[in-house]
GUSEMAR-825770 format. One line per field, with one value per residue (C-alpha): residue number from 1; residue in one letter; x, y, z. Coordinates in steps of 0.05 Angstrom, whole numbers, plus 5000, padded with zeros to 4 digits. Example, Ala and Ser with C-alpha at 12.3 -4.5 7.8 and 13.67 -1.06 7.14 Angstrom:
2
resi = [1,2];
resn = [A,S];
u = [5246,5273];
v = [4910,4979];
w = [5156,5143];
This chain:
53
resi = [1,2,3,4,5,6,7,8,9,10,11,12,13,14,15,16,17,18,19,20,21,22,23,24,25,26,27,28,29,30,31,32,33,34,35,36,37,38,39,40,41,42,43,44,45,46,47,48,49,50,51,52,53];
resn = [X,X,X,X,X,X,X,X,X,X,X,X,X,X,X,X,X,X,X,X,X,X,X,X,X,X,X,X,X,X,X,X,X,X,X,X,X,X,X,X,X,X,X,X,X,X,X,X,X,X,X,X,X];
u = [0636,0627,0702,0705,0648,0680,0746,0786,0746,0748,0686,0644,0694,0708,0636,0617,0668,0640,0570,0588,0625,0565,0518,0564,0572,0496,0485,0536,0504,0435,0461,0494,0430,0389,0439,0441,0365,0362,0415,0377,0312,0348,0379,0312,0279,0331,0320,0360,0412,0369,0313,0357,0355];
v = [4091,4114,4119,4166,4209,4210,4233,4203,4240,4308,4297,4346,4402,4382,4374,4436,4476,4451,4468,4539,4550,4527,4572,4632,4619,4612,4676,4714,4690,4711,4779,4789,4770,4818,4875,4862,4863,4928,4960,4939,4969,5033,5038,5026,5081,5134,5179,5162,5211,5224,5249,5302,5374];
w = [2690,2762,2771,2711,2739,2809,2780,2837,2889,2853,2811,2849,2836,2764,2743,2784,2746,2680,2703,2725,2660,2619,2658,2648,2574,2565,2605,2563,2498,2523,2544,2476,2440,2482,2471,2397,2393,2433,2388,2326,2353,2371,2302,2269,2310,2293,2233,2171,2144,2083,2127,2162,2136];
């Protein structure tokens, strides 16, 4: 098992790359969720076309 995790001496770089990728994907998903929530709040606060003269 330790040989698999060590990846022939490149384990630090391989697992580090997986870790960085996971962090970036989670950050992107969080950012998308926040932008979607903000857009929904903005759309809800705008007057509807029926309310315009």
